[in-house]
C-alpha positions in Angstrom: -4.1 -0.1 -19.9 -7.4 1.8 -19.4 -8.7 -1.6 -17.7 -6.0 -2.4 -15.3 -6.7 1.2 -14.7 -10.5 0.3 -14.0 -9.6 -3.4 -12.4 -7.5 -1.6 -9.3 -10.0 1.0 -8.3 -12.9 -1.9 -8.5 -10.1 -3.8 -5.7 -9.2 -0.5 -4.0 -12.7 0.6 -3.4 -13.8 -3.1 -2.4 -10.8 -2.5 -0.1 -11.9 1.0 1.3 -15.4 -0.6 1.6 -14.2 -3.6 3.9 -11.5 -1.3 5.9 -15.0 1.2 6.7 -17.4 -1.6 7.2 -14.8 -3.5 9.8 -14.1 -0.2 12.1 -18.3 0.5 12.0 -18.8 -2.9 13.0 -15.2 -2.3 16.1 -17.7 0.9 16.6 -20.5 -0.5 17.3 -18.7 -3.1 19.3 -17.5 -1.0 21.7 -20.2 1.1 22.1 -22.5 -1.9 23.0 -20.0 -3.8 25.3 -21.6 -2.7 28.5 -19.0 -4.8 30.6 -16.2 -2.8 29.8 -15.2 0.2 31.4 -14.8 3.1 29.2 -10.4 3.3 29.4 -10.7 0.3 28.0 -12.8 0.9 25.0 -10.3 3.9 24.2 -7.8 2.1 24.6 -8.1 -0.8 22.5 -9.6 2.3 19.9 -6.2 3.7 19.9 -4.9 0.3 19.3 -6.6 -0.1 16.3 -6.4 3.7 14.5 -2.5 3.0 15.3 -2.5 0.3 14.4 -4.1 0.6 10.8 -1.3 4.6 10.4 1.7 1.9 11.1 0.2 -0.4 8.0 -0.3 2.8 6.6 3.3 3.1 6.7 4.4 -0.2 5.6 2.5 -1.0 3.1 3.6 2.7 1.3 7.3 2.0 2.1 6.8 -0.7 0.7 5.8 0.2 -2.7 8.4 3.1 -2.4 11.0 0.7 -2.3 9.5 -1.1 -5.4 9.2 1.9 -7.2 12.7 2.9 -6.6 13.8 -0.7 -7.4 11.9 -1.1 -10.5 13.4 2.7 -11.2 17.3 2.0 -11.3 16.1 -1.5 -13.0 15.3 0.9 -16.6 18.7 2.4 -16.0 21.5 -0.3 -15.9 19.1 -1.0 -19.1 19.3 2.2 -20.8 22.5 2.1 -19.7 23.9 -1.0 -20.8 21.5 -1.1 -24.2 23.9 2.2 -24.5 26.7 0.1 -24.4 26.3 -2.9 -26.9 24.7 0.1 -29.6 28.0 1.5 -28.6 30.2 -1.6 -29.3 28.0 -2.8 -32.6 29.5 1.1 -33.9 33.6 0.2 -33.3 32.5 -2.9 -34.3 31.3 -1.6 -38.5 
């Protein structure tokens, strides 16, 4: 179980490094582009930041929904198991 946590940590680290690299490259490209006005650069930067926030929220809500569904399934399985145990006890 500990190895799964380490693997997830490594994948998370790689993804975070990729995002940081993408932001750094975007910042460098916006900084070095002389043909684009400063207001347009700011607009592009705000768009990228807001898109990132939206994507994080979508992933969080999908993850929360999956956890909720798993919890409901576990409750239903426990309820069904309890009903089966009671039915078997009545037969004896």
